N, C-alpha and C positions, 0 to 999 in steps of 0.2 A: 748854892748845895757847896759842901765843903769836906773832901776826902782825903784817905791819906795817902801821901805819894810813890805807896807802891804801886797804885791804881793808877795807868795813866791819863794822865791829863788831858782833854781837847775840849775845843769848843762845840756847838752846838752843832748839827748837824749841814748846815747849809748857811751862809751868810749873800742875801744874794742883793747885790747893790743899788739903790735907788735911784740909779743915773746910768741903767744896764743900757738905753741905747742910744747914750752920750756918747760912749767910748769908741761907737766904729769910727778909724780910721784915726780915732787918736793917738799922742804920743803916748812912748815908754813913760808910766812909772817908777821916780827912780826910788830907789830901795833907801840908799841915805837920807830922804829926804822922809821917809814915811820912819826911815826909826827916828831922826830928831822928833817930829811930829807926835811919836809915842812916848817920849822922854820928856815934854814940852807939856802934854797933858796930863803924865804920874807925875809932874817936880814944881808942874806948878796947877794947880785944877783950878785954880779962883780964875786966873786970867784963861785959862781954856774956857769957862763957864762964860766968862762975860765974851768970848771969839763969838760963840753958839747965840747971842744976841740975838746980829746980827743975821745970823744962818735965820733963825727963824722968822723972818721978813721975811724969807721968800718964800715963802706958806700960804697959798690962798687955799683954808680947807685941808682937805685931802694931797693937793696940790702941789704941787716944788718946780720951782722955775728959776734954773741959775742964770745969775746975770748972763751968762758968757753964752745961754745956749735961747734959741727961738721958738722952743714949745714948754709945755706942761708934762711931770713926770710924778704917776702916781703912786704914791705911797699907801701904806698899811694903816699908819696913825695918822699920823698927819702932824699937825705942830703939836700935839700934844703931846705927844710922846718926845720931840725937845723938851717944851716943858719942862716932863718928869724930871730929863737925862738935867736941865739947870739946879734944879731943884736938890736930885741927888751930888750932885759934881759940885753943893754948897758946903754939904758937910764932908765934901772928904780932907784930907792933911796933904801938906807932902809928901811925895815920895822922894825911893833912890832913884840914881839912873842908870836905865838899861843896859849893859855892855854889852857889846856884838859879838859874835858866838861864829869863828867860821866854819863851825863841824854843823853847828845845827841851822846856817843860810845851808847848807852843802843839802842836808834832808831834806831842808824846804823845797829847794830847788830842784830835787828828783821828784814831788808832786809838783811842782809844777809842770813838769815836763811832760811828766804823765798823764794830768788832764790838760796842756796843752793839745797833744796827740790823740786823746780820746773824749774830749768832751764832755769831761768826765764834773761829778760837783761833790762836795762835803769832803769829809779825812777821811774815807778810806781808800786806799792807791785800785785801780783794775785789779791790782794782782789781792784784793783783798788785806795789807798792808794797813797797820795801822799809823800812827804817827811817833811812838815811839818805840814800833817797827822801825822804821825807816830811818830813826835817828842810834839804833844800834846796828843798822847795816855800813851806816858807814864810821861807827867802831865809839859809838856813843853808848849812854844807856837808854835807861825808857820811860824817865820821869820826868815827862816835859807835856807841856800843853801845846795845843795850835791853835791859833783860828787865822781862818782867810774869810777875804775879802772880794769880790765878784762884782764887779761892770762900776766901777772905781771911773772917775775922772779923770784922779792924778792924787795923788800921797796926801792931800788935805783930806778929800774926800771921803779914802780910804778908812783913814784915822778916825774921823768924824763920821763916816756909817758904824764902824765897829762900838764907838763907844755909846753915839745914837742909841743902836740895836734896835731900827725902826723891826717891828714884828717877830718881834725873839720874845719869847713870852720871858723868860728869867732875866734875860738881858745876860747872858753868858757868856760874850765876847768881852761890853763890860766889865763884866765882874776881874776876867783875868788879865785886862789892859792892869785894873789898878790893883796888881796883886802883888804884893808887898813881898814877900818869900820869890817870888820868878823876877831875875835880878842880869838876866842870860837871853839875845834872843841875835836870830836867824831869819834874815828878810829876801826872798825872792820873788819879784814883777815879772808879768809875759803876758801876752794875750790868750788868749780863750778864745777855742769857736763859736763861745755862743754866747758867751757874756760880752765878748771884744775887751775884757783884762782881765786878770786874778790878781792877787798878792796871798802870799802863806808865809805867815811870824809861827814859827818857832818858839819857846821860850822856854826856856829850865833857870832851876833853882839853882843848877852848876852852870861851867860854860858848853859842858859835853853832855849834858842827861844821866847825870849819873845819881848817881845816890847820897845825900849830905851828911856826912855826918854830923851825929846830934849829941857827942857826948857821950852816949849810952845812956840818956834818959827815953822818955815817947819820944813817938816817930813824932813828927811839925807838920803840921794840916797843912791844903792848900787848895784854891778853890779848881774846881772841874779838871 
């Protein structure tokens, strides 16, 4: 779905990672590695697609077994969604790299801290705030997108979950990751009392979430 930039962009209400139980006591997720993974997926979708071939080999029907784990993880769509992702990536062209934004990272960190305290999930803060409102509170604009991964084993797993989008009907997280107009991002990762870990990625067309110049033309349109 594509909407005008004047509406706050957001991912789906919740993305619970397939490896929720695996994160208990795991090491913190590195935000720089996650941003690097985002750029690797965008800049070379064909190489990323090839990497998913190995991942699909970890499935047995709907069950996923990570090489480092000694138990299976139940997924919603199983290997079928991995195959669908591989085919989808085969039609993608390389995109420009995402640049880091300290302001967007600060907004992402506020949502992380809120849900670490409350055990909440999704994009609404405990005070009802939206992603755009949180960016505005730290000095930016409201024209942002937000994607969240819960229960990831590491940064590689977090990005893979968002791209594969198991159980998410419209693949909204994947569409945001591969939106060409989103050029800046801030990342925050930390513990979550229910899912073990979470990562928040706030993205914008501009580094502060402000309205981009359109040269007097019609409003540009971006996903979600």
